[in-house]
Structure formats: C-alpha cells, structure tokens
C-alpha positions as CSV (number, residue, x, y, z in Angstrom):
1,M,-20.9,-12.3,42.6
2,F,-20.2,-15.0,40.2
3,D,-16.8,-13.2,39.0
4,F,-16.1,-12.3,42.4
5,L,-16.4,-16.1,43.6
6,S,-14.3,-17.0,40.5
7,N,-11.7,-14.8,41.2
8,I,-11.2,-15.5,44.7
9,L,-11.0,-19.1,43.5
10,T,-8.5,-18.5,40.6
11,G,-6.4,-16.0,42.4
12,K,-7.4,-13.3,40.0
13,P,-7.0,-9.6,41.5
14,S,-10.2,-7.4,41.5
15,K,-11.5,-4.5,43.2
16,H,-13.6,-7.2,45.4
17,S,-10.8,-10.1,46.0
18,V,-7.7,-10.6,47.6
19,K,-5.1,-12.8,45.6
20,L,-4.6,-16.1,48.0
21,A,-1.2,-16.9,46.4
22,S,0.3,-13.6,47.9
23,M,-0.3,-14.9,51.4
24,S,1.7,-17.2,53.7
25,P,1.2,-21.0,53.2
26,K,-0.8,-21.4,56.3
27,I,-2.9,-18.0,56.2
28,S,-3.7,-19.4,52.6
29,T,-5.0,-22.6,53.8
30,Y,-7.0,-21.0,56.8
31,V,-8.6,-18.7,54.2
32,G,-8.9,-21.7,51.9
33,L,-11.0,-23.4,54.5
34,I,-13.3,-20.2,55.0
35,V,-14.1,-20.2,51.4
36,A,-14.9,-23.7,51.5
37,I,-17.3,-23.3,54.3
38,L,-18.8,-19.9,53.2
39,I,-19.4,-20.6,49.4
40,P,-22.3,-23.2,49.7
41,I,-24.0,-21.1,52.2
42,L,-23.8,-18.0,50.0
43,F,-24.9,-19.9,47.0
44,V,-27.6,-21.7,48.8
45,A,-28.8,-17.9,50.1
46,L,-28.5,-16.5,46.2
47,L,-30.8,-19.4,45.0
48,F,-33.5,-18.8,47.8
49,V,-33.5,-15.2,46.7
50,G,-33.2,-15.9,43.0
51,C,-36.2,-18.2,43.1
52,G,-38.5,-15.7,45.1
53,G,-38.0,-18.0,48.4
54,S,-40.4,-21.0,49.2
55,G,-43.5,-19.1,50.5
56,G,-43.4,-15.4,48.4
57,G,-45.2,-16.5,45.3
58,G,-42.2,-16.3,43.2
59,S,-41.9,-18.7,40.2
60,Q,-39.3,-21.1,40.6
61,R,-36.7,-21.9,37.7
62,A,-35.3,-24.9,36.7
63,L,-31.4,-24.1,36.8
64,D,-28.3,-25.8,35.6
65,S,-25.8,-27.1,37.8
66,Y,-22.2,-27.5,37.5
67,A,-19.6,-28.6,40.1
68,I,-16.1,-27.4,40.3
69,S,-13.8,-29.3,42.6
70,F,-11.1,-26.8,43.9
71,Y,-9.0,-27.2,47.2
72,D,-11.5,-29.9,48.1
73,A,-14.2,-27.0,48.1
74,E,-17.2,-27.6,45.7
75,L,-18.8,-24.8,44.0
76,D,-22.2,-25.2,42.5
77,L,-22.4,-23.2,39.3
78,L,-26.2,-21.9,38.9
79,D,-28.0,-20.5,35.9
80,R,-25.3,-21.1,33.5
81,E,-26.5,-18.4,31.1
82,N,-25.3,-15.7,33.5
83,I,-21.7,-17.2,34.3
84,A,-18.6,-17.0,32.1
85,I,-15.4,-18.1,33.0
86,G,-13.3,-16.3,30.5
87,S,-9.8,-15.7,32.3
88,V,-6.6,-18.2,32.7
89,V,-6.9,-20.4,35.6
90,D,-4.0,-21.9,36.8
91,L,-5.0,-25.8,37.8
92,D,-1.8,-27.5,38.7
93,D,-2.7,-31.0,39.9
94,R,-6.3,-30.2,40.6
95,K,-9.5,-31.0,38.9
96,I,-12.5,-29.2,37.5
97,K,-15.7,-31.4,37.4
98,Y,-18.9,-30.6,35.3
99,G,-21.5,-32.3,33.5
100,V,-22.1,-30.9,30.3
101,D,-20.6,-31.1,27.2
102,D,-20.5,-27.6,25.8
103,W,-17.8,-26.3,27.7
104,Y,-14.5,-25.9,25.7
105,L,-10.8,-25.3,26.4
106,A,-9.6,-22.4,24.5
107,N,-6.1,-23.6,23.8
108,N,-7.3,-26.4,21.4
109,E,-11.1,-26.0,21.1
110,T,-12.0,-29.8,21.8
111,A,-15.4,-30.2,23.7
112,I,-14.7,-32.3,27.0
113,D,-16.7,-33.7,29.5
114,G,-16.2,-35.4,32.9
115,N,-12.9,-35.0,35.0
116,F,-9.7,-33.8,33.8
117,T,-6.5,-33.1,35.3
118,P,-4.7,-30.4,32.8
119,D,-1.0,-29.6,33.6
120,S,-0.7,-26.3,32.2
121,D,-2.9,-22.6,32.4
122,I,-5.9,-22.8,30.3
123,S,-9.1,-20.5,29.7
124,F,-12.3,-21.6,29.8
125,Y,-15.7,-20.4,27.5
126,A,-19.0,-21.4,27.1
127,A,-20.0,-22.3,24.1
128,N,-21.5,-19.9,21.8
129,G,-21.3,-17.5,25.0
130,V,-20.1,-13.9,24.4
131,I,-16.9,-12.8,26.4
132,E,-16.5,-8.9,27.7
133,V,-13.4,-7.1,26.8
134,S,-12.7,-4.2,29.0
135,S,-9.1,-4.2,29.5
136,Q,-5.7,-4.6,27.3
137,A,-4.8,-7.8,29.0
138,E,-8.1,-9.1,27.9
139,L,-8.0,-8.2,24.0
140,D,-4.7,-9.7,24.3
141,A,-6.3,-12.9,25.6
142,V,-8.5,-12.8,22.5
143,R,-5.5,-14.6,20.6
144,D,-6.2,-17.9,23.0
145,N,-9.4,-18.1,21.3
146,M,-9.6,-17.2,17.8
147,S,-13.4,-18.7,17.1
148,G,-14.9,-16.8,20.2
149,S,-17.6,-14.0,20.1
150,Y,-16.1,-11.0,22.0
151,L,-17.9,-7.5,23.1
152,L,-15.7,-4.6,23.9
153,V,-17.7,-3.1,26.6
154,E,-14.9,-0.1,27.4
155,D,-12.7,2.1,25.7
156,I,-9.2,1.0,25.9
157,V,-5.8,2.5,25.5
158,L,-3.1,0.5,24.6
159,Q,0.2,0.5,26.8
160,A,3.5,-0.5,25.1
161,G,5.2,-2.9,27.5
162,E,2.1,-4.5,28.7
163,D,-0.1,-7.5,27.5
164,G,0.6,-7.9,23.5
165,F,2.5,-4.9,23.3
166,D,6.0,-5.4,22.6
167,E,8.4,-2.0,23.8
168,T,10.2,-1.9,20.7
169,Q,7.8,-4.0,17.8
170,G,4.9,-2.5,19.2
171,W,1.2,-4.7,19.2
172,L,1.1,-8.1,18.1
173,P,-1.4,-8.2,15.6
174,I,-4.6,-11.1,16.6
175,G,-4.7,-13.6,14.0
176,D,-1.9,-14.8,11.6
177,N,-1.1,-17.1,8.5
178,S,1.6,-19.0,10.5
179,G,1.5,-22.4,8.7
180,A,-0.3,-23.7,5.9
181,Y,-2.1,-21.2,3.9
182,Y,-5.6,-20.1,5.5
183,Q,-4.5,-22.3,8.4
184,T,-7.9,-21.8,10.5
185,D,-6.2,-22.3,13.9
186,T,-3.9,-19.0,13.7
187,T,-6.8,-16.7,12.0
188,F,-9.1,-15.0,13.6
189,R,-12.4,-16.4,12.7
190,G,-15.2,-15.3,15.4
191,T,-16.7,-12.2,16.1
192,F,-15.3,-8.7,17.9
193,N,-18.3,-6.3,18.3
194,G,-16.6,-2.9,19.3
195,N,-19.7,-2.4,20.6
196,G,-19.1,1.4,19.7
197,H,-16.2,1.8,21.5
198,K,-12.6,2.6,20.3
199,I,-9.3,1.3,20.8
200,S,-6.3,4.0,20.8
201,G,-2.4,4.0,21.5
202,L,-2.2,1.4,18.5
203,W,1.3,1.2,16.8
204,V,2.9,-1.8,15.2
205,D,6.5,-1.3,13.9
206,R,7.3,-4.9,12.3
207,P,8.4,-4.2,8.8
208,L,9.0,-7.9,8.3
209,L,5.8,-9.3,9.1
210,A,2.6,-9.7,6.6
211,H,-0.9,-9.2,8.0
212,T,-0.7,-6.2,10.2
213,G,-2.9,-4.5,12.0
214,L,-4.8,-4.5,15.1
215,F,-6.1,-8.0,14.0
216,G,-3.6,-9.5,11.4
217,F,-5.6,-12.4,9.3
218,V,-9.7,-12.5,9.8
219,S,-11.0,-15.4,7.8
220,N,-13.7,-18.5,7.9
221,G,-16.6,-16.2,8.4
222,G,-14.8,-13.9,10.7
223,T,-16.6,-10.3,11.8
224,I,-15.1,-7.3,13.2
225,K,-17.6,-4.4,13.5
226,N,-18.3,-1.3,15.5
227,I,-14.9,-0.2,16.6
228,G,-13.0,3.1,16.2
229,V,-9.0,2.5,16.0
230,L,-6.7,5.6,16.5
231,I,-3.3,4.9,15.7
232,D,-0.8,6.4,17.9
233,E,-0.5,10.0,16.2
234,N,3.5,9.8,16.6
235,R,3.5,6.4,15.5
236,S,2.0,4.2,12.8
237,V,0.9,0.6,12.1
238,R,4.1,-0.8,9.6
239,G,4.2,-4.0,8.2
240,E,5.5,-5.7,5.2
241,D,2.6,-6.9,3.1
242,F,-1.2,-6.7,3.9
243,V,-1.4,-3.8,6.3
244,G,-4.4,-1.9,7.5
245,G,-5.5,-0.1,10.5
246,I,-7.9,-2.3,11.8
247,A,-6.9,-5.4,9.7
248,G,-4.2,-6.9,7.5
249,S,-6.5,-9.4,5.5
250,V,-10.3,-9.9,5.6
251,R,-10.9,-13.3,3.5
252,N,-13.4,-16.2,2.9
253,N,-16.7,-14.8,3.4
254,S,-15.6,-12.1,6.3
255,T,-16.9,-9.0,7.3
256,L,-15.6,-5.6,8.3
257,S,-18.3,-2.9,9.0
258,N,-19.4,-0.2,10.8
259,S,-15.9,1.1,12.0
260,Y,-13.2,3.6,11.2
261,S,-9.4,3.8,11.7
262,I,-7.5,7.1,11.9
263,G,-3.5,7.2,11.9
264,S,-0.6,6.6,9.5
265,V,-0.4,3.1,7.9
266,I,3.1,1.8,6.2
267,G,3.7,-1.3,4.2
268,Q,5.2,-2.3,0.9
269,H,2.3,-4.3,-1.1
270,F,-1.5,-4.5,-0.4
271,V,-1.9,-1.4,1.7
272,G,-5.2,0.3,3.2
273,G,-6.0,2.8,5.7
274,V,-8.5,0.4,7.3
275,V,-8.1,-3.1,5.6
276,G,-5.0,-4.5,3.4
277,Y,-6.5,-7.2,1.5
278,V,-10.0,-8.5,1.0
279,S,-10.9,-11.5,-0.6
280,N,-13.0,-14.6,-1.6
281,I,-16.6,-13.2,-0.8
282,S,-15.7,-10.8,1.8
283,T,-17.2,-7.6,2.7
284,V,-16.2,-4.1,3.7
285,N,-18.8,-1.5,4.2
286,N,-19.7,1.3,6.4
287,T,-16.4,2.3,7.4
288,Y,-13.9,5.7,6.8
289,S,-10.5,6.4,7.5
290,I,-9.6,10.1,8.4
291,G,-6.8,12.3,9.6
292,D,-6.7,13.8,13.0
293,V,-8.7,16.6,14.4
294,R,-5.5,19.1,14.3
295,G,-5.3,18.9,10.6
296,V,-2.3,16.3,10.5
297,I,-3.5,14.2,7.3
298,T,-3.8,10.4,7.7
299,D,-0.8,9.0,5.7
300,V,-1.3,5.7,3.8
301,I,2.4,5.0,2.5
302,G,3.1,2.2,0.2
303,S,6.6,1.4,-1.1
304,G,4.9,-1.2,-3.7
305,D,1.5,-1.7,-5.7
306,S,-2.1,-2.0,-4.3
307,V,-2.3,1.2,-2.0
308,G,-6.1,2.4,-1.1
309,G,-7.6,4.7,1.3
310,I,-10.1,2.2,2.7
311,A,-8.7,-1.0,1.3
312,G,-5.1,-2.2,-1.0
313,Y,-6.6,-5.1,-2.3
314,V,-10.0,-6.3,-3.3
315,L,-10.7,-9.7,-4.8
316,G,-12.9,-12.7,-5.7
317,N,-16.9,-11.6,-5.4
318,S,-16.2,-9.3,-2.6
319,T,-17.8,-6.0,-1.7
320,L,-16.4,-2.5,-0.7
321,S,-19.2,-0.3,0.2
322,N,-20.7,2.9,1.9
323,S,-16.9,4.1,2.8
324,Y,-15.3,7.0,2.3
325,S,-11.2,8.1,3.2
326,T,-9.9,11.8,3.5
327,A,-6.5,10.5,3.9
328,S,-3.4,11.0,1.8
329,V,-2.5,8.2,-0.3
330,S,0.6,7.2,-1.8
331,G,2.7,4.3,-3.4
332,V,4.2,3.1,-6.8
333,D,1.5,0.7,-8.7
334,F,-2.2,0.9,-8.9
335,V,-3.1,3.6,-6.1
336,G,-6.3,4.7,-5.4
337,G,-8.5,7.0,-2.7
338,I,-10.8,4.0,-2.2
339,A,-9.1,0.9,-3.3
340,G,-5.8,0.5,-5.1
341,T,-6.9,-2.9,-7.1
342,A,-10.0,-4.9,-7.8
343,V,-9.7,-8.0,-9.2
344,T,-12.3,-10.9,-10.3
345,N,-16.0,-9.9,-10.2
346,T,-15.1,-7.6,-7.2
347,T,-17.8,-4.8,-6.1
348,I,-16.6,-1.1,-5.5
349,I,-20.0,0.9,-5.0
350,N,-21.4,3.9,-3.3
351,N,-18.0,5.3,-1.9
352,A,-16.6,8.7,-1.5
353,A,-12.9,9.6,-2.2
354,I,-12.3,12.9,-0.2
355,N,-8.5,12.5,-0.1
356,Q,-6.3,15.6,0.1
357,K,-3.9,13.9,-2.3
358,I,-3.1,10.9,-3.8
359,D,0.7,10.0,-5.4
360,G,1.7,7.2,-7.7
361,T,5.2,6.7,-9.1
362,A,4.4,4.4,-11.7
363,N,1.2,3.0,-13.4
364,E,-2.3,3.4,-12.8
365,T,-3.2,6.2,-10.2
366,N,-6.8,7.3,-9.9
367,R,-9.3,9.1,-7.5
368,V,-11.4,6.2,-6.6
369,V,-9.7,2.9,-7.7
370,G,-6.0,2.5,-9.3
371,S,-6.8,-0.7,-11.1
372,I,-9.1,-3.1,-12.4
373,W,-8.6,-6.5,-13.6
374,N,-11.0,-9.3,-14.7
375,N,-15.1,-8.2,-15.0
376,N,-15.5,-6.1,-11.7
377,T,-18.2,-3.6,-10.6
378,I,-17.3,0.0,-10.0
379,S,-20.6,2.0,-9.6
380,N,-22.0,5.2,-8.5
381,N,-18.7,6.8,-6.4
382,F,-18.1,10.2,-5.8
383,A,-14.7,11.9,-5.7
384,S,-13.8,15.2,-4.7
385,A,-13.0,18.0,-7.2
386,A,-10.2,19.3,-5.5
387,I,-8.1,15.9,-5.0
388,K,-4.4,16.4,-6.3
389,I,-3.0,13.4,-8.6
390,N,0.5,13.5,-8.8
391,G,0.1,17.1,-8.1
392,F,-2.9,18.0,-10.7
393,I,-6.7,18.4,-10.5
394,R,-8.1,16.1,-12.8
395,T,-11.3,17.3,-14.4
396,V,-13.1,14.2,-14.8
397,D,-16.7,13.1,-14.0
398,D,-17.1,9.4,-14.1
399,V,-19.6,8.3,-11.6
400,D,-19.4,4.5,-12.9
401,G,-15.2,4.8,-13.5
402,L,-12.2,4.7,-11.9
403,E,-12.0,8.5,-11.0
404,G,-15.5,8.9,-9.8
405,G,-18.3,11.7,-9.9
406,S,-16.7,15.0,-9.2
407,K,-18.4,16.9,-6.2
408,I,-17.2,19.9,-4.6
409,R,-16.0,19.6,-0.7
410,G,-19.0,21.7,0.4
411,E,-21.1,18.9,-1.3
412,L,-19.4,16.3,0.8
413,K,-20.9,17.9,3.6
414,T,-24.1,17.6,2.9
415,K,-26.4,14.7,4.1
416,A,-28.2,14.6,0.5
417,T,-25.1,13.5,-1.1
418,Y,-25.0,10.5,0.7
419,E,-28.4,9.8,1.2
420,D,-29.7,10.5,-2.2
421,G,-26.6,10.2,-4.2
422,L,-24.8,7.1,-2.7
423,G,-27.9,5.4,-1.1
424,W,-26.6,5.6,2.7
425,S,-28.8,5.0,5.5
426,F,-29.1,7.7,8.4
427,G,-30.3,7.0,11.7
428,E,-29.8,5.6,15.1
429,S,-29.3,1.6,14.5
430,V,-27.0,-1.1,12.7
431,L,-29.0,-0.8,9.7
432,S,-29.0,2.8,9.4
433,P,-25.6,3.9,10.9
434,W,-24.6,7.1,9.6
435,K,-25.2,10.7,11.1
436,I,-23.8,13.9,9.6
437,D,-24.1,17.2,11.1
438,D,-25.0,18.8,7.7
439,G,-23.4,21.3,5.8
440,V,-20.4,21.2,8.6
441,G,-18.5,18.1,8.4
442,Y,-18.2,14.7,6.9
443,P,-20.5,11.8,8.1
444,Y,-19.7,9.6,11.0
445,L,-21.2,6.5,12.8
446,Y,-24.1,6.6,14.8
447,W,-22.4,5.1,18.1
448,E,-19.7,7.7,17.7
449,D,-19.8,10.3,20.8
450,R,-19.7,14.0,18.8
C-alpha cells in the first residue's frame, strides 16, 4: 500500500498506479484533489486496523510519523521500518517535510533535517535501510547511492539499450576510480546481497576502461555476496586493466563471497574469472568460475600479466580461499588456474584448479598460482592432474606449492575431496555454503536451483 501511494505521488508507473503526468492539466488537478482527500482517510483506516482497533483487545504500538508536503496534500508515513522511498522523486519547486535526521539524499549522502526545496531529481533512502532490487533500472540506480545496502529479490536479464547498458559499449560497471586514488564517493562501498539470484546477459566492450565487471571498483568495506553472474554467451566482459566477471577490483577490507561467474573475460593486466584485483586485507571465498553447460569452455584471456581463473592479482594481507575454476586461462606473464600473482602476505588456501588448459607465453605459468612475491602463504590447494600447461601435462604433486596437489577428475567430483581434503563446509547456509552431486559433478552453492 505504501509503495502504491508513493508511486501515485511520484508519478512512477506500476501495476497499481496511474502516472498523473500523462493526463491533461485539468484532469491531473482533479485527480490530485481526490488523492489529497482520500490519503488521510486511507491512512486513518490502516492505522486503526494495524493497531487492533479501539476495542478489540489488540495492543497498540508507538508509531513514528513523518509528513510529506506534496501538491498541498499531507501524507503521514507511519511505521518507518516498513517504508522505503527508493525511487527518483521529481520535486520541482515542491517541498518534503519530515521530522528526523536519518534520511539521506542519495546524490551527496548528507543527513538533512527540516524543510528544503531541491532543484533536481533526487533519491531518498533511510539510513541503514535495505533497498530491494528487482529490475535493471533499480540495479542501475545502485550507482546513485554507493554506500547503500541492497537485496536482489528477482533474477535480472540485462537488456542492451536500457538503463546502464549502452548498445555499443555494453554495461557500465558500478563503481569506478575516477578522480583521486581510492576516491570513496565513486567506488562501491555498500553491501550487495544477491540473495541467491542471478544476473544474466552481462557484457562489456570497453577496452580502454579500467575496473571492469558487473561492479567496477569495490572498496572501503564493500561487500558482494550470494550472486551468480552469467555473461552473454556470444559476448564477453572486456576492459583494459582490473577486469573480472563479477568485479574489477575488490580493495580495502572488502569481501566477495558465495558467488560465481560464467562467461568470457578479456583484459590486459590483472584479469580474473571472478575478480581482477584483490588488495589491502580483502577476502574472496566460496566462489567459482566455470564454462557453460553446452561444453563451451569459459575463456579468461589476458594480453599482459597476472591472469587467473578466479583472481588476477591478490595483494597485501588478502585471502583467496575455498574456490575453484574450470576456466581456460591464457596470458603472457604470471598465469595461474586460481590466481595469476600473489604478493605480500597474501594467503591462497583450500582451492581447486580444475582448468582445461593454462597458457602463458613468457614467464611463470602454473596450475594454481602463476607467481608469488614477498612472503605469501600458498597452502593446501588441489589441481587436476589433466590440466595442460602450454600444451603439456605436468607430473607434479605439490599441495602447498604453486602447482597444487594432483587429483584425477573423478576425485574432484567427490564430496570427500573438498570436505576432508580442503575443509569446505557442505550444508544449507551461508556458513555451510556448498553442495555437490557426489561422484557426478563439481560443487555448487547451496542457493542454486539445480
């Protein structure tokens, strides 16, 4: 009901509302007067019912109340915890009144109080409130509030030519580094919970753009979790440096977890099937990248250095764990089935490289990690004994080294390999996120519909 009334007032069309702007001025005026009369009556009735009436024995609740002045009609917003104004509101010269200090303008994220008269379209979000995302337009709007908390409530199939998706260059990644290094107002630092849903039809063709993926730059405690990303099978996610299927960069104590990416990823430096670049105490865990179900192998192609099936470059006390990749991986220098390069106190642990092939034309190409520099922990990783490195199978068994402990593909389809050998947790929750059809296929996440 609240959403319905908000749509009427904002002119946002929905299956319940009529967009007043499409009517003639005279009719619109009459409809506005009718709405102004009916809204107080509807809310009095809702309040009466919600509080159990005056004599039915129901316990009353103290309800916060906020007022919005709109076309001279006053709307009392009751029970703030169940109300969200998350869409763009065209206010022109009108005012919004409210009596609290924890509603934020999305465009500058400044707490505001009292009456104000904006001169442009703005979005309103409750502080610490969760914003539901169910459409491409709402996904595109995430870039308007980079510190918000988002919950994906529907699968989304991206359509070129619509919100955030250029017909020539494809999707515009959410979050970038335009400006000073780590400039926080352009990076995504909120929480995006995919909630077990997937975003499909993704493609990007921006060969001069750094930080490329569904999300471009995640930093300062940003979190991406519980999401599946399906790249258009006829296209790719293509950028310059820092390129990944889900995120280009994950930095500064940020997290990417319980997620997967399927499709072709192309870049020059720091290229990964899931994420291009991970740094500064950040974490990537419980992720995978694979080929599609028709046998077309996922390609992760780099024209430069640091290319990996999961992550291209992992740096600075960061961790990559409990992940696997079946992607074909190729580059020039520092190419690995899980990570291309690990640098400075990085931990790569409990992963499985199940890649079809790994090719590097110059230096340091290995089954698990291409290259390590400066005091890293590479421990307890497995690799398929059938992986071809530059066309040849390596007969090596090094569970705590760059090549990983050898396993035949049959073993890599058994629960015991991951649960007993790598310490993965199988179950039906965030803490036990893995499932497997034992002896049949590779692991998948508990929320996937298989």
